[in-house]
VEXGU-780842 format. One record per residue: x, y, z of N, C-alpha, C, O in turn; residue in one letter. Coordinates in Angstrom, 1 decimal, always signed. Layout:
[[X, Y, Z], [X, Y, Z], [X, Y, Z], [X, Y, Z], A]
...
//
This chain:
[[-2.1, +2.1, +25.8], [-2.8, +3.0, +26.0], [-4.2, +2.3, +25.7], [-5.0, +2.6, +26.5], X]
[[-4.6, +1.8, +25.2], [-6.0, +1.1, +25.3], [-6.2, +0.4, +25.8], [-7.3, +0.6, +26.3], X]
[[-5.7, -0.6, +26.2], [-5.9, -1.9, +27.1], [-6.8, -1.9, +28.3], [-6.8, -2.8, +29.1], X]
[[-7.4, -0.9, +28.5], [-8.2, -0.8, +29.6], [-9.6, -1.2, +28.7], [-10.6, -1.6, +29.2], X]
[[-9.4, -0.9, +27.5], [-11.0, -1.2, +26.3], [-10.7, -2.1, +26.1], [-9.7, -2.3, +25.5], X]
[[-12.0, -3.6, +26.6], [-12.0, -4.6, +25.5], [-11.7, -4.6, +24.3], [-11.0, -5.3, +23.6], X]
[[-12.6, -3.2, +23.8], [-12.8, -3.3, +22.0], [-11.2, -3.5, +21.5], [-10.9, -4.5, +20.9], X]
[[-10.4, -2.4, +21.9], [-9.0, -2.2, +21.3], [-8.4, -3.5, +21.9], [-7.9, -4.3, +21.1], X]
[[-8.3, -3.9, +23.4], [-7.6, -5.0, +23.7], [-7.8, -6.0, +23.2], [-7.0, -6.7, +23.7], X]
[[-8.5, -6.6, +22.4], [-8.8, -7.9, +21.4], [-8.4, -7.4, +20.0], [-8.2, -8.3, +19.2], X]
[[-8.1, -5.9, +19.5], [-7.5, -5.8, +18.0], [-5.8, -5.8, +18.3], [-4.9, -6.2, +17.5], X]
[[-5.5, -5.2, +19.6], [-4.0, -5.3, +19.6], [-3.4, -6.3, +19.8], [-2.1, -6.4, +19.7], X]
[[-4.0, -7.2, +20.0], [-3.4, -8.6, +20.6], [-3.1, -9.5, +19.1], [-2.5, -10.6, +19.0], X]
[[-3.4, -9.1, +18.6], [-2.5, -9.9, +17.1], [-1.6, -9.1, +16.6], [-1.7, -8.0, +16.1], X]
[[-0.9, -9.7, +17.0], [+0.5, -9.0, +16.0], [+1.0, -8.9, +14.9], [+1.8, -8.0, +14.6], X]
[[+0.4, -10.0, +13.8], [+0.6, -10.0, +12.6], [-0.3, -9.2, +12.1], [-0.2, -8.6, +11.0], X]
[[-1.4, -9.2, +12.9], [-2.6, -8.5, +11.8], [-2.3, -7.2, +12.3], [-2.9, -6.4, +11.7], X]
[[-1.7, -6.7, +13.1], [-1.2, -5.3, +12.9], [-0.5, -4.9, +12.2], [-0.6, -3.8, +11.5], X]
[[+0.9, -5.8, +12.1], [+1.6, -5.4, +11.0], [+1.5, -5.4, +9.7], [+2.1, -4.7, +8.9], X]
[[+0.4, -6.4, +9.4], [-0.1, -6.5, +8.3], [-0.8, -5.1, +7.8], [-0.7, -4.5, +6.7], X]
[[-1.6, -4.7, +8.8], [-2.1, -3.0, +8.6], [-1.5, -2.3, +8.7], [-2.1, -1.3, +8.6], X]
[[-0.1, -2.1, +8.9], [+0.7, -1.2, +9.1], [+1.2, -0.9, +7.7], [+1.2, +0.2, +7.2], X]
[[+1.7, -2.4, +6.8], [+2.2, -2.6, +5.8], [+1.3, -2.0, +4.9], [+1.7, -1.2, +4.0], X]
[[-0.2, -2.3, +4.9], [-1.1, -1.7, +3.7], [-1.2, -0.5, +3.8], [-1.6, +0.1, +2.8], X]
[[-0.8, +0.4, +4.9], [-1.3, +1.6, +5.3], [+0.1, +2.2, +4.5], [+0.1, +3.3, +4.1], X]
[[+0.9, +1.7, +4.4], [+2.4, +1.9, +4.1], [+2.5, +2.3, +2.6], [+2.9, +3.3, +2.0], X]
[[+2.2, +0.9, +2.3], [+2.0, +0.6, +0.6], [+1.1, +2.1, +0.2], [+1.6, +3.0, -0.5], X]
[[+0.1, +2.1, +0.7], [-1.0, +3.2, +0.2], [+0.1, +4.8, +0.1], [+0.3, +5.6, -0.9], X]
[[+0.6, +4.8, +1.2], [+1.2, +6.4, +1.0], [+2.4, +6.2, -0.1], [+2.8, +7.1, -1.0], X]
[[+2.9, +5.2, +0.1], [+4.2, +4.5, -1.4], [+3.6, +4.9, -2.0], [+3.9, +6.1, -2.1], X]
[[+2.4, +4.5, -3.0], [+1.7, +4.8, -4.2], [+1.6, +6.3, -4.2], [+2.2, +6.9, -5.1], X]
[[+0.8, +6.9, -3.4], [+0.9, +8.1, -3.3], [+2.1, +9.4, -3.5], [+2.0, +10.5, -4.1], X]
[[+3.0, +8.9, -3.0], [+4.0, +9.4, -2.7], [+5.5, +8.6, -3.4], [+6.3, +7.8, -2.8], X]
[[+5.5, +8.9, -4.4], [+7.0, +7.9, -5.1], [+8.1, +8.2, -5.2], [+9.1, +7.5, -5.4], X]
[[+8.1, +9.9, -4.9], [+10.0, +10.4, -4.4], [+10.2, +10.1, -3.8], [+11.4, +9.9, -3.8], X]
[[+9.3, +9.4, -2.2], [+9.8, +8.9, -1.1], [+10.2, +7.4, -0.7], [+9.6, +6.5, -1.3], X]
[[+10.9, +7.2, -0.1], [+11.6, +5.8, -0.1], [+11.1, +5.4, +1.4], [+11.3, +5.9, +2.5], X]
[[+10.2, +4.1, +1.1], [+9.9, +3.5, +3.0], [+10.4, +2.6, +3.2], [+10.8, +1.8, +2.2], X]
[[+10.6, +2.3, +4.3], [+11.3, +1.0, +4.8], [+10.0, +0.7, +6.3], [+9.3, +1.5, +6.7], X]
[[+9.9, -0.9, +6.8], [+9.6, -1.0, +7.8], [+10.2, -2.3, +8.3], [+10.6, -3.3, +7.6], X]
[[+10.3, -2.1, +9.5], [+11.2, -3.2, +10.0], [+10.2, -3.8, +11.5], [+9.3, -3.3, +12.2], X]
[[+10.6, -5.0, +11.6], [+9.9, -5.7, +12.8], [+11.3, -5.7, +13.8], [+12.3, -6.5, +13.7], X]
[[+11.0, -4.7, +14.6], [+12.3, -5.0, +15.5], [+12.2, -6.3, +16.7], [+13.3, -6.7, +17.2], X]
[[+10.9, -6.8, +17.1], [+10.9, -7.7, +17.7], [+11.3, -9.0, +17.2], [+11.7, -9.9, +17.9], X]
[[+11.3, -9.0, +15.6], [+11.7, -10.2, +15.2], [+13.3, -9.6, +14.5], [+13.9, -10.4, +13.8], X]
[[+13.6, -8.7, +14.6], [+14.4, -8.1, +13.4], [+14.6, -8.7, +12.2], [+15.6, -9.3, +11.8], X]
[[+13.3, -8.3, +11.4], [+13.4, -8.7, +10.3], [+12.6, -7.6, +9.6], [+11.8, -6.9, +10.2], X]
[[+13.1, -7.4, +8.0], [+12.4, -6.4, +7.1], [+11.3, -6.9, +7.1], [+11.1, -8.1, +7.3], X]
[[+10.6, -6.0, +6.8], [+9.0, -6.1, +6.6], [+8.7, -5.7, +5.0], [+8.3, -6.4, +4.1], X]
[[+8.9, -4.6, +4.9], [+8.5, -3.9, +3.6], [+9.6, -2.8, +3.3], [+9.8, -1.9, +4.2], X]
[[+10.1, -3.0, +2.2], [+11.1, -1.5, +1.5], [+10.9, -1.2, +0.3], [+11.3, -1.9, -0.6], X]
[[+10.4, +0.2, +0.1], [+10.2, +0.7, -1.2], [+11.9, +1.5, -1.7], [+12.7, +1.8, -0.9], X]
[[+12.1, +1.7, -2.9], [+12.8, +2.5, -3.6], [+12.0, +3.2, -4.4], [+11.1, +2.8, -5.1], X]
[[+12.6, +5.0, -4.1], [+11.9, +5.9, -4.8], [+12.1, +5.9, -6.1], [+13.2, +5.6, -6.7], X]
[[+10.8, +6.2, -6.6], [+10.3, +6.4, -8.2], [+9.9, +7.3, -8.8], [+9.3, +8.1, -8.1], X]
[[+10.0, +7.5, -10.1], [+9.5, +8.9, -10.7], [+8.0, +9.1, -11.1], [+7.5, +10.0, -11.6], X]
[[+7.7, +8.1, -10.7], [+6.1, +7.8, -11.1], [+5.4, +6.7, -10.2], [+5.9, +5.7, -9.7], X]
[[+4.1, +7.0, -10.3], [+3.0, +6.0, -9.5], [+3.0, +5.0, -9.7], [+2.8, +4.1, -8.8], X]
[[+3.2, +4.6, -11.2], [+3.6, +3.3, -12.0], [+4.8, +2.5, -11.2], [+4.8, +1.5, -10.6], X]
[[+5.8, +3.3, -11.4], [+6.8, +2.8, -10.7], [+6.6, +2.0, -9.3], [+6.8, +0.8, -9.2], X]
[[+6.2, +2.9, -8.3], [+5.9, +2.5, -7.0], [+5.2, +1.4, -7.4], [+5.7, +0.3, -7.2], X]
[[+4.0, +1.4, -8.0], [+3.2, +0.1, -8.1], [+3.9, -1.3, -8.2], [+3.8, -2.4, -7.6], X]
[[+4.7, -0.9, -9.4], [+5.5, -2.6, -10.0], [+6.7, -2.9, -8.9], [+7.0, -4.0, -8.7], X]
[[+7.4, -1.9, -8.4], [+8.1, -1.9, -7.1], [+7.5, -2.9, -5.9], [+8.1, -3.9, -5.4], X]
[[+6.0, -2.3, -5.6], [+5.4, -2.7, -4.8], [+4.8, -4.3, -5.0], [+5.2, -5.2, -4.3], X]
[[+4.0, -4.4, -5.9], [+3.7, -5.3, -6.3], [+3.4, -6.4, -7.7], [+2.6, -7.3, -8.0], X]
[[+4.9, -5.7, -8.3], [+5.9, -6.8, -9.4], [+5.4, -6.3, -10.6], [+4.7, -5.3, -10.7], X]
[[+5.9, -7.3, -11.7], [+6.1, -7.3, -13.0], [+4.4, -7.8, -13.5], [+3.7, -7.5, -14.4], X]
[[+4.3, -8.3, -12.6], [+2.4, -9.3, -13.5], [+1.5, -8.7, -13.6], [+0.8, -8.6, -14.6], X]
[[+1.4, -7.9, -12.1], [+0.4, -6.9, -11.8], [+0.7, -5.7, -12.6], [-0.2, -5.1, -13.1], X]
[[+1.7, -5.4, -12.6], [+1.9, -4.0, -13.2], [+1.5, -3.9, -14.7], [+0.7, -3.1, -15.3], X]
[[+2.2, -4.8, -15.1], [+1.9, -5.2, -17.0], [+0.3, -4.9, -17.2], [-0.2, -4.2, -18.1], X]
[[-0.5, -5.6, -16.2], [-2.0, -5.6, -16.2], [-2.9, -4.2, -15.7], [-4.1, -4.2, -15.7], X]
[[-2.1, -3.0, -15.4], [-2.4, -2.0, -15.5], [-2.8, -1.3, -17.2], [-2.3, -1.5, -18.3], X]
[[-4.1, -0.5, -16.8], [-4.5, +0.4, -17.7], [-4.6, +2.1, -17.7], [-5.7, +2.6, -17.4], X]
[[-3.8, +2.7, -17.8], [-4.0, +4.2, -17.7], [-4.8, +4.7, -18.1], [-4.9, +4.5, -19.3], X]
[[-5.7, +5.8, -17.6], [-6.7, +6.2, -17.7], [-6.8, +7.9, -17.5], [-6.6, +8.5, -16.4], X]
[[-7.1, +8.5, -18.7], [-6.8, +10.3, -18.3], [-8.4, +10.6, -19.0], [-9.0, +10.2, -19.9], X]
[[-8.6, +11.8, -17.6], [-10.2, +12.3, -18.2], [-9.6, +14.1, -18.0], [-8.9, +14.5, -17.0], X]
[[-10.0, +14.9, -19.0], [-10.1, +16.1, -18.6], [-11.3, +17.1, -18.9], [-12.1, +16.7, -19.7], X]
[[-11.5, +18.3, -18.2], [-12.6, +19.2, -19.2], [-12.1, +20.4, -18.2], [-11.0, +20.6, -17.8], X]
[[-13.2, +21.1, -18.0], [-13.1, +22.8, -18.1], [-12.4, +22.7, -16.2], [-11.7, +23.4, -15.4], X]
[[-13.1, +21.8, -16.1], [-13.0, +22.2, -14.3], [-11.9, +21.0, -13.8], [-11.3, +21.3, -12.8], X]
[[-11.8, +20.5, -14.1], [-10.6, +19.2, -13.3], [-10.4, +18.2, -14.1], [-10.9, +18.1, -15.3], X]
[[-9.5, +17.3, -13.5], [-8.5, +16.6, -14.5], [-8.0, +15.7, -13.7], [-7.4, +15.9, -12.7], X]
[[-8.4, +14.0, -14.5], [-8.3, +13.2, -13.3], [-7.2, +12.3, -14.2], [-7.1, +12.4, -15.4], X]
[[-6.5, +11.4, -13.5], [-5.8, +10.6, -14.1], [-6.0, +9.4, -13.2], [-6.3, +9.6, -12.1], X]
[[-5.7, +8.0, -13.6], [-6.1, +6.9, -12.4], [-4.9, +5.3, -13.7], [-4.6, +5.4, -14.9], X]
[[-4.8, +4.5, -13.1], [-4.7, +3.6, -13.4], [-5.9, +2.2, -12.9], [-6.5, +2.0, -11.8], X]
[[-5.9, +1.3, -14.0], [-7.2, +0.4, -13.4], [-6.3, -1.1, -13.8], [-5.3, -1.1, -14.4], X]
[[-6.9, -2.1, -13.5], [-6.8, -3.2, -13.5], [-7.7, -4.3, -13.6], [-8.7, -4.1, -12.9], X]
[[-7.8, -5.5, -14.1], [-8.6, -6.2, -14.2], [-9.2, -6.7, -12.8], [-8.2, -7.0, -12.1], X]
[[-10.2, -6.8, -12.2], [-10.7, -7.8, -11.0], [-9.9, -9.2, -10.6], [-9.5, -9.6, -9.5], X]
[[-9.8, -9.8, -11.9], [-8.5, -10.8, -11.3], [-7.0, -10.5, -10.7], [-6.3, -11.3, -10.1], X]
[[-6.7, -9.4, -10.9], [-5.4, -9.0, -10.5], [-5.5, -7.7, -9.4], [-4.6, -6.9, -9.0], X]
[[-6.6, -7.7, -9.3], [-7.0, -6.8, -8.0], [-6.4, -6.8, -6.4], [-6.2, -8.0, -6.3], X]
[[-6.2, -6.5, -5.7], [-5.7, -6.2, -4.2], [-7.5, -6.2, -3.4], [-8.3, -5.4, -3.7], X]
[[-7.6, -7.3, -2.6], [-8.7, -7.6, -2.1], [-8.6, -7.2, -0.5], [-7.8, -7.7, +0.2], X]
[[-9.7, -6.0, +0.2], [-9.3, -5.6, +1.6], [-10.0, -6.5, +2.2], [-11.2, -6.7, +1.9], X]
[[-9.6, -7.1, +3.0], [-10.3, -8.0, +4.5], [-11.0, -7.0, +5.4], [-11.7, -7.5, +6.2], X]
[[-10.9, -6.0, +5.4], [-12.2, -5.2, +5.9], [-13.2, -4.4, +5.4], [-14.1, -4.0, +6.2], X]
//
């Protein structure tokens, strides 16, 4: 579709990079939609790249995606006032997930 545009052509040539970007995006969707199971397959290689299970909570989805070591280091935070309510999980930077972009 975008092969005629040099900038797009260069970004589409690295198959492994594209798969990793798709995987990261599905991980993000899985975290905010814990009641949905996701699967990614690389049909060109016949391999499963990622599979998540349904969960009752965001914490359960995090555990499924990133394992118990990172999950154990999360701290649950809550804040409420008369206007809004916020809930979050925070981790130490040494257990964080760094973006390459």
